[in-house]
C-alpha positions, 0 to 999 in steps of 0.5 A: 295082314295085322294092319288092315285087321287092326284099321278095318276094326276101328272103321267099324267101331267108329261107324258103330259110334256114328250109328249111335249119334244118328240114334240120338239125332246127331245126325251132323256129328255122325256124318263126321264119326263115319266120314272118320272112320272110312279113312283107315277104311279106305287106306286098307282097300288101297293097299298103302302097303303094297302101293307100288305094285297093285295100285293100278290095276287093283278094283279094290285099290279103285274102291278104296278111293271111291271110299275116300271120296266119300268120305271128303264129300261127308267132310265137306257137306257137314262143314258147309251145312253147320257154316249154313247154320250158323256154327255148332251150337255153343256157338249160336248159343253164346251168340244169343247170349251176347246178344241178349247181353247187350241190350240194356234194360233202361234203354227206353227210357229217357237219359237226357232228361226232357227235351229243351228243342222243341214244344212238342207234350208227352202223350200220358194217353193213348191215340184218338183212334181208339187203340190199345196197344196193351197186348202188344206191349205185354209181348215185347215186356215178355221178350224182354224188350 
């Protein structure tokens, strides 16, 4: 009797925490916490203590299996969404920072000096067709490219 009460209280508390996370628009975290909090409720509903005697013919036990199945579906769904998004927010930020740091600021400057292969002249003026690329250059500089 005490074990069922404690497990039910833990489940209710976990669902409350999940509701707070959902209110804060952390839906994946809320779904995962809800899944964790449904596990003790499902175990209580399956009647783990009276497993051998009552499980086969108890509608409450089968409802508990349904709740456990729901918890499993929530786990699988949140994991699939997390993989589709490319990991957690921290991992995405770290990957973005590493990508920004990987590009050298002077990558556009020639590293070997003037070319000795061909007789091509460097262009100092825009092309003859009258196009001005200063706005594009400003956008590229803004993004660090």
